N, C-alpha and C positions, 0 to 999 in steps of 0.2 A: 932417487930422484924422480923416477918416475910415477911412483907412486903418491906424493907430492905433491907431480902437475898435475895427476889426475885427481886428486883429491879436491886442489884448487879450481879447478873446470868446472864441479860439482859444484862447488860451492858458490862460483857465478850462475851457473844455468839454474839454482833452485833459488835462487838470492830473488824472493820478492816482496811487497811491499808488508805481508802479510810478519815477517821475520823484524819489523821497524817498529816496535813495540816497546811501552815500558811496561815493567810487569809490576803492579803495587801490590800482589798476595804472594811474594818475596819476601816481603819483611819479617813476614810470622814466622814463617819457614827461617829465616835465620836468629830470628830473636827466637824458636826453640831452639835449634843449634847450639846456640852461643850458651842458655841453659843448662843442655845434656854437657856441654864439654867442662863449664863448673862444675858438674857434681862428677863426670868423670874424673878428672883431673880432681879430686878431694878425695874420689875413691883409688884412686892410682892404678886407673885403667887404661893401660898405657895404646892397648891397640882400639880402643874407643877413643880415645884424643884424637887419634893420630885419624882415626876415620871423618869425627866432625869434623876437624881441622881441613880437611884435605877435600870436605867437602863444602865447607864454608869459601876458601880457597875459589874454587870451581863457581861456587854461588857468584859470586862479588863480581870475579873474572866475567862469565857471563851477563852480569846484567850493565856490566862498564860496557862491554861491547852492543849492547842493546840500544844501548841511553847513546853514544858516538853512534850509533847506523840512524836511529832513529830524528837527533838531532840536527844530524847531517842530509836525512832527508827533507827535513824542514826546513831549512837554510836554502837548496836548491827550489824548494818549490817554490819560496818568497823571490826567490831571483829568476827564474825562468818563466818562460812565455809562451810555454809548449803546453803546459796543465792547462786546460779548457775552462770557464768561468762556469760551465754547471757542473761537472763534476765537483770543483774545490767548493760550492756551494750547497751541494748533495748532501759533503762527507765533513762539512765546516760545524755542526754540532756535535759529531762524535768526537770528529776531535779534539775539539772543545772539552768536553767532557772525559777523555780520556785525561788529557793533559789535566784536570781539575783536580780528575780524583787521586791521580800518582799523585800530586802534590800533597793534597791531602794528609794519605796514606804514610808520608813523607813528614810529613810534618808532624804526626802522629807516635809513627813508631821511632824516634828517632831520640826523645830523650828514653824511651824505655830501651834500647838497644845498648843507649852509653852505660845506664846502669848493669846490665846487662854483662858487658867488657869487663867496666869495675868489679867486678863479683867473680870473673875469670882471672882477674889478675890479681884478686884478696887472696883467690889458692896455690898462687904461685907461679911466674912467668916461664923461670927457668925447668924447674919441676915438671908440667906445660912441654916447654920445647926440650926437653929430653926425652920425655916418654914418646914425643911426635917422631922426635931422627929415633930412637929405638927400632919404633914399630915397621919405621919406614925399610921399603922394601929395597931401593937403588942399592945395587952391591956396590957398584960401579963409584959408589962416592966414600969418602970416611969418613967416620965418625963427628968430625968439625965438621965436615962442608955441609954436612946433612944438618948440623944442628945451628948451620948458620947458614943454610936456606930457609930454615924453618921460622930463625928469629927474622930475618927479613919478612916473610910473608906477615907472619904474626905482625908488626910494624905498620905492613903495608894495611892488612884489616883493621887494623886498630883505627887508620888513619882517616878509614873510611866518615868514622863515626864519630870519633873524638879527636878537636885540634890537635896537630902536633905541635903548634904555642900558642902564645897569648897573641900574637899579630899576625896568625895564619890561620885561615879556612877549613874545615875540613871538609873531604868527599861529598859528604851528606847534606852540607851547606850549599857551598858548587851547584851541586846538582839540583836543589831548589832554588836556585839564581837562574839558573837556566831554564827550569822550568818558568819559571815568573817570564825571561825575556821571551820563550819560545809562546807562550800565549800571549804576548805583546806582538811580536812578529803575527803571529796568525790573525789579529784583529785587527792592525795594520794592514795585510793581504787582506783580507774583509771589504775592510773601507777603501782602501782601491780597485776593489774589482765592483764593489757598489755604485762607484760613484762611476766609472766606465762606464757600467749596464747605464747606469740616469740618464746620464748625457751623450752617450753614442759615441766615443772618442778612446780609444786604449789607444797602447804603445802600437800595436797589430796594426792599427788603424793610420796612428800617425808614421808609422814606416810604411805602411806600403803608399800611402801620398807624396811622403817625403822622394819613393822609387818612382813615380811618374813623373816628378816634377823633374829629377834627374834625367830623365829619358826621354821625356820632351824639350830637354834645355836644344835651343836653335845651335851653339857655336860650345866650342872646347872652352874658350874665355865662361863664358857665363854658368855652365857647370860648374867651376873656378870658385868663380865670385857668390856660386849659390855657397857651395861647400864651408867658402870663407866663414858665409852669415850664418849658418847654422851650425858650424862644430865650434868655429873661431880658434881655429890651429894656429890662426897664420900669423898673430900678436899675442902677449901677451894677455892674458884674460882683465887680468885685475886695471888695466888702461883702459880699456874700453868701458867701465862702471860708469854710470853717472851720480851725479847727486842728487838724495833725496828731495832736495828744494832746488831742481837748478831757475828756477821762473826768476829767484832771489839776487841769483850772483849777476854779473852784465859780462855779456860775450867778450869783452875787449879786458877784461879781467886776464892777465897774467897766470901762469901753476902760482907764483911767487906770494901775489896777491889773497888767489879767490883762499876760500875756506878749504880744509883739509876734506876726501872723502872717507869714508869709512868704509872701513874692507873687514869681510871676512876671514877670518883664521882661515877655514878648512880651503876661502880657497883661495888666499894668497901659498900654503904651502902643498897641496896638491891640485891645484888648477879645475876646481871640481866646483860647482856652486854650491851650497849650502842647502839642506833639505831641515825639514823635521827631526828625522830621524826616530826611532823608537825610543819610548822615556825610562831613565836612565835607572838601574836597578837601587831598590831599598837597601841602604847599608844598616844592619842594625848590629850597632854597634853596646853588646848587652854590659860586657864587661866593661865598657868605659863610662856608660851612663852609670851604672851604682858607683861605679870611683867617681865622678863629679856629684854624684846623689849623695854620696857620702862624705864628701867634700865641702859640700853645701852646707850639713846637716851641722858638722864638726865649725864649721864658721859660723852659724847661725848660732849656735848653743853657746860658744865663746862671746858673741858679742851678746847675748842674754846674761851670762852671768857678769861683763862689765856694767851693762847696763843696769843691774841689783847692786852692785859695788858703786856705781856711781852716784846713784842714787840714797844709799845706806852714808857714803863718808860727805856726799856732798863734792863741793869742788873750792870751797874760801882753801881749805888748809888743808888741798893733798896735792899730789903731781902727778895727774893723769898720764894713766900707757896708754898704749899706742889703743888699743882695743878702745879704752874708755875715751878718745881725742877720739873714736871712729864714731860711735854714738852722739858724742858732744855735735860733732856736726851732722849728722842727721838729725841730731835734733832740731839744730840753728835751721836747717830747712828746712824743717816739718814746718819752722814756726815761721819764717820768714815767707812762707807761702799762703799762709794763713793768712796773714797782714792784713788791712783792709787800707787801702789809700786814704779814706777819708777819716777812717779815727785816729788820728794825731792824738798824742798821749794818751791813748788809750793801750792797757798794759795787752800782749798776745802771747800766745803759746802752741805748743805743738807736740804731740804724741808717738812714742814707738817704743818697739818694744819692752811696753811695758811703764813706759819711763815719763816723764810730762815735764817738761823745760816752758819754764814761762818767764818771758822779757817785759821788765818793767820799767818805764822811763825815769831814766836818772839824771841829777851830776855827773859831771865826771867820765872818767874809764875805767870800766871793771876787766882785769887782766883775767887771765888763768891759765896756770904754766902745767906745760906738757911734757912729756916726754922726747919732742923733737922740738920745744923755744914757746915760747912765748906767744898767748893768745890776746890779743885789745880789740874791746866793743867799746863802743863811745855812744857815752849817752842812757846805756842798759843795765839795769843789774839782774841778775840770774836767781832764779830761784827754782832748783830738781829736786821732784819728789815724785814717791814711786803709783801708779794709777793703781785703788783700789779696783779688783776684780768685781762686775755688776753685777748684779745678783736678777735672775730673770722675775719677770711682775708671775705671780701667780693668782689667778683667777679665786675668787670668792667660795664657789664651790668644792673647789680643789681646796683652799687649804678648812673646806671645815671639813672634806673627808679624813682629810690627814688629822686634827683636832681632835672625831672620833676615834680614829684607831688607834 
């Protein structure tokens, strides 16, 4: 216990801002260790497997601790008023460059590290864990306990660069989002510092003026009144919110008759006035986008096939299925949109999906049979035909050159 207390005190005394950094050079070392781990596992070298796994575990643990300290420091920096504006402005460029370089390296190495993890698992995960447990020198643990411990460690290392599930992010993605959020926080702090220096009004000057007002209050009742006006703790804040267009509401109107006042959810739930805050993180749902894209392509392909069948079979003596009905409704929509108000009695047409629908004025009712029922069009006759592809116009010089060739 004495040694642990001494070590804790030493870590507190030697903790400086130089420890709170993000190491972007560690990704290349992790990639080399993963490739060496795959080779050692394939060759059956148990001691090398144990060394590489132990090194990867310690490196990832150190990177997690460094990231936690770094983002904690940035959060304290954005919320604290002790840091002078001169110190922040002197180091802002180095801080932003450090965050940008780390984020770029993380984005560059993440797919390579995922491929390296797949290569390690291809050589056999159980074989690797058994080899690491065999070379492990912790004598106070049984072989089964050592195997389970190394299995959990490998799952933790794997979750750093590969998502544990379809609806969950890996630690590398979360680290990238935190880095982008940190850049936004630093830029917001920079904007706040710049505006305060430009206008000469900062949080410190505001608090000093407020303290002077409290000190100059003639009576205790005046100090209480000033406190109520500044902090608004005496009554619910949302009751004192004014209407956006207060001049349009008569002062004689009661609450039951006057229009409602729009309130912020932040003000109602937490009592704090709404602020701009930092921009929300961009959610990159690549798997969902790919799934939606494949679904759109499949639907478009299905409609294209239905349009070709509709042009080939016609609509007079056939029953249209749901896809053909959807194509026909699209054609009707395009044709009716292109119809001219002055051209009464003139045929008009619409084109979509390589099919043209022409509506010609005719006596009687045209009935189309579909799988969902009958579609009646009064005063028009249908004509469906495939659109021939238009050959692009070729210049005469090009045609002559092709003829000579």
